[in-house]
C-alpha positions in Angstrom: 28.1 46.2 -14.3 27.7 42.9 -15.9 25.5 40.8 -14.0 27.9 37.4 -13.9 31.4 36.1 -15.3 32.0 33.1 -16.9 33.7 30.2 -14.5 34.3 26.9 -16.7 31.5 25.5 -17.4 29.4 27.8 -15.4 27.7 31.4 -14.6 28.7 32.7 -11.4 25.8 35.7 -10.3 27.6 38.8 -9.2 24.2 40.2 -7.1 24.6 39.2 -3.8 27.4 37.6 -2.0 26.4 34.2 -2.2 27.9 34.1 -5.8 26.1 31.0 -6.7 28.2 28.9 -9.3 24.9 28.4 -12.1 25.0 25.3 -14.7 23.1 26.1 -17.4 18.9 25.9 -16.3 20.0 26.7 -13.0 18.6 28.8 -10.5 20.2 30.6 -7.7 19.6 30.3 -3.8 17.2 33.4 -4.6 15.0 31.4 -6.9 15.0 34.3 -9.4 17.9 34.3 -11.0 18.8 31.5 -13.5 21.6 30.8 -16.1 20.0 30.7 -19.1 22.6 29.5 -21.0 24.8 32.5 -22.3 23.5 34.7 -19.6 21.9 35.2 -16.2 18.6 36.4 -16.5 16.6 37.9 -14.1 13.2 35.9 -14.0 11.3 38.6 -12.0 12.5 41.9 -14.4 9.1 44.0 -15.0 7.1 42.0 -12.6 6.0 43.7 -9.3 4.8 41.7 -6.6 3.9 44.4 -4.3 3.3 48.4 -5.6 2.6 51.0 -2.7 2.7 54.7 -1.8 4.0 54.9 1.5 5.5 57.4 4.1 9.4 57.8 4.5 9.2 56.8 7.9 7.6 53.6 6.9 11.0 52.2 5.4 12.0 53.7 7.8 14.2 56.3 7.0 13.9 58.9 9.0 16.7 61.3 8.2 15.9 60.9 3.9 13.7 63.4 3.2 11.4 63.6 6.1 7.5 63.9 5.1 7.7 62.5 1.5 6.0 60.0 0.3 8.3 56.7 -1.6 6.7 54.9 -4.4 7.9 51.0 -2.8 8.0 47.5 -4.6 9.1 44.6 -4.2 9.3 41.2 -6.8 9.2 37.6 -5.4 12.0 35.5 -3.9 14.7 36.2 -1.4 18.1 34.8 -0.6 17.6 34.9 2.9 14.9 32.3 4.6 14.1 34.3 8.1 11.4 32.1 9.9 9.6 35.6 10.8 9.5 37.5 7.5 6.3 39.5 7.3 6.7 39.2 3.7 7.0 35.5 3.4 4.1 35.5 0.6 6.3 36.9 -1.8 10.0 36.2 -0.3 10.0 32.7 0.1 7.5 32.5 -3.7 8.6 31.2 -6.4 6.3 31.7 -9.0 6.3 34.7 -10.7 2.7 36.4 -11.8 3.7 37.5 -15.5 0.2 38.8 -15.7 1.2 43.1 -16.1 5.0 43.7 -17.1 5.7 47.5 -15.7 8.6 49.0 -17.3 11.2 51.4 -15.6 9.1 54.2 -17.3 6.4 52.6 -15.7 7.3 52.4 -12.0 8.9 55.8 -12.7 5.6 57.1 -14.0 3.3 56.0 -11.3 5.8 57.5 -8.2 5.5 61.0 -10.1 1.7 60.7 -10.5 1.5 59.7 -7.1 3.8 63.0 -5.7 5.8 60.3 -4.6 10.0 61.7 -4.7 11.4 58.8 -4.3 10.9 54.9 -5.3 12.0 52.4 -2.6 13.2 48.8 -3.6 11.9 47.1 -0.7 9.5 44.2 0.7 11.3 41.2 -0.5 15.3 41.7 -0.9 15.9 44.1 -3.6 19.8 42.9 -4.6 18.2 40.0 -6.2 16.5 42.4 -8.8 19.0 44.7 -9.1 18.9 44.6 -12.8 15.4 46.3 -12.5 16.0 48.3 -9.7 19.0 49.8 -11.1 17.1 50.7 -14.3 14.1 52.3 -12.5 16.4 54.0 -10.5 18.3 55.2 -13.8 15.0 56.2 -15.3 13.9 58.1 -11.6 17.0 60.2 -11.9 16.1 62.0 -14.9 12.9 63.1 -13.4 14.9 64.4 -10.3 13.5 61.5 -8.2 15.7 59.6 -5.6 16.5 56.0 -4.9 16.5 53.9 -1.6 17.0 50.1 -1.0 15.3 48.0 2.0 18.0 45.1 2.3 19.4 42.3 4.4 22.8 43.7 2.8 24.6 40.8 1.8 25.0 42.1 -1.8 28.0 41.6 -3.3 30.4 44.0 -3.3 30.1 44.7 -7.0 26.5 45.8 -6.7 27.3 48.3 -3.8 30.0 49.6 -5.9 27.5 50.2 -8.9 25.3 51.7 -6.4 27.1 54.5 -6.4 25.0 58.0 -8.0 22.3 56.0 -8.6 21.1 54.5 -4.8 20.7 57.8 -2.5 20.3 55.8 0.7 19.7 52.3 1.9 17.9 51.0 5.1 20.2 47.5 6.5 18.4 44.7 8.8 21.6 43.8 11.1 19.3 41.1 12.4 22.2 40.1 14.7 25.1 39.7 16.3 25.5 36.1 16.0 27.5 33.9 13.0 25.2 30.8 14.4 21.6 32.6 14.3 22.7 33.7 10.5 23.9 30.7 9.3 21.8 28.2 10.5 18.0 30.2 10.7 18.1 33.4 8.4 20.8 32.9 5.8 24.4 34.9 4.6 26.6 35.5 7.2 27.5 38.1 10.1 30.9 38.8 8.9 30.0 40.0 5.5 26.9 42.3 6.8 29.2 43.9 8.6 31.5 44.4 5.8 28.7 45.7 3.5 27.9 48.2 6.0 31.2 49.6 6.5 31.2 49.6 2.6 27.7 51.5 2.5 29.3 54.0 4.6 33.1 54.1 2.7 30.5 54.6 -0.5 28.7 57.8 0.3 25.3 55.9 0.6 23.0 57.4 3.4 22.4 54.4 5.8 20.3 53.6 8.2 20.4 50.6 10.5 17.4 48.0 11.6 17.4 45.6 14.4 14.1 43.3 14.9 14.5 42.3 18.8 13.3 38.6 18.3 12.6 37.2 21.6 15.3 34.2 22.8 16.8 35.0 19.9 19.3 38.0 19.9 17.8 39.7 22.6 20.6 39.5 25.4 22.2 42.7 26.7 25.4 41.4 24.8 24.2 40.7 21.7 22.5 44.2 21.8 25.8 46.1 23.6 27.8 44.7 20.5 25.4 46.0 17.9 25.5 49.4 18.9 29.3 49.3 19.6 29.9 48.1 16.1 27.3 50.9 14.8 30.1 53.4 16.9 33.2 51.9 16.2 32.9 50.7 13.0 30.3 53.3 11.2 30.1 56.7 13.3 27.7 58.1 16.2 25.1 60.0 13.7 24.3 56.0 11.8 20.6 56.1 12.8 19.4 52.6 14.5 16.1 51.6 14.7 15.0 49.0 17.0 11.9 47.1 15.9 9.4 45.0 17.8 8.8 41.2 17.0 5.3 39.7 16.5 4.4 36.0 15.5 4.3 35.4 12.1 5.2 32.9 9.6 6.7 29.7 11.4 8.5 31.6 14.6 4.6 31.3 15.6 5.7 30.3 19.1 7.4 33.4 20.1 6.2 35.7 22.2 5.7 39.4 20.9 9.1 41.6 21.9 8.5 43.4 25.2 8.9 47.0 25.9 11.7 46.5 27.8 14.0 44.9 25.9 13.4 47.7 23.3 13.9 50.0 25.9 17.2 48.0 27.1 18.3 48.4 23.2 17.5 51.8 23.5 19.3 52.4 27.0 22.4 50.3 25.5 22.5 52.5 22.2 22.4 55.7 24.0 24.9 54.7 26.6 27.1 53.8 23.7 27.0 57.1 22.4 24.7 56.9 19.6 23.2 59.9 18.7 20.2 58.8 16.5 18.3 55.6 18.4 14.5 55.1 17.6 12.0 52.3 18.8 9.7 51.9 16.2 6.4 49.7 15.4 5.2 50.5 19.2 4.4 53.9 19.2 6.4 54.9 21.8 8.2 58.3 21.2 10.9 58.3 18.3 11.6 62.1 17.6 14.7 63.4 16.2 16.8 65.7 18.6 19.3 68.2 17.8 23.2 66.6 18.9 24.2 69.5 20.1 21.1 71.7 21.8 19.0 68.7 22.6 16.6 71.1 20.2 13.5 68.3 19.1 13.6 68.6 15.2 11.8 65.5 13.8 8.2 65.4 15.4 6.7 61.8 14.7 3.6 60.1 15.2 3.7 56.3 14.4 4.9 56.0 10.6 4.5 59.9 9.7 6.5 62.8 10.4 4.0 65.6 12.1 6.4 68.5 13.1 9.5 69.2 10.8 11.5 72.0 12.4 15.1 71.5 10.2 15.5 74.7 8.2 18.5 73.5 4.9 19.7 70.9 6.6 20.4 72.7 10.0 19.3 73.1 13.6 17.1 76.1 13.7 18.1 76.7 17.0 22.2 76.0 17.4 23.0 75.8 13.3 24.2 72.4 13.8 23.6 70.6 10.2 22.2 67.7 10.8 23.2 64.0 9.7 21.1 63.2 7.0 19.3 64.2 3.4 16.7 66.6 4.0 
């Protein structure tokens, strides 16, 4: 795809749903895409701020190549401004360290060298460096690697369409279910994120959803119930929903840690709504995957690691149910 379009004397960036209309020399909301006269240049192309080999479960992706390693990378910059961001040191940073350049081939070589089965674009918002991520993903495909996006879900519709055949799985943060919280404190808007979730699903990209439960912000029974209902009614009951615990960070230092009761409330609401795969993450509670048909335990996990995988050829070993996901 072309990452911009011309509109009068401006170039419109097509990477995210802000569609920033940039004058020459102007940088978008993300801080890293700039109108340089004839094109919109992704200033972070090749310049990685964080790079690690992680278990895929840490993304979190529970139904995508379990018990494998993923090479995770991010740059600086973001199109959101979440006050609780755990990666604010890079996501809210505008200064680009250009001391080391990594080409797409360099990144894929690192993935192969570290026995990773996939590459994840994560840590900060990957849609703002999609030109770089796409080139890496295309190179990865040549070597049999899969590609993963961990995102706030505010991609442009053009990028979501361009991802088909390139990005294999996404984990999207559905941060709340109130427009005001998105608009005033986070960025983007709720309705666009919801539409994008449906768009990912229509495009056949494996989708898992994460909601960070932030005390006093998005932890009401009504709001959590609305998230569960949306997943059921607009996506499907087999879309995994990860419920994560908040800890004080960045600007939200005065809020308490998420209570276990809040996490269990969300879990129970999801299950009551009929969701088959609901997981409580990052607090050491049980988060195994069971067969929706016969309740056989398919995947046992401890923290961010799958310690037992009983799935055979994508199926339940007991009743032969085809388990939703990529195995």
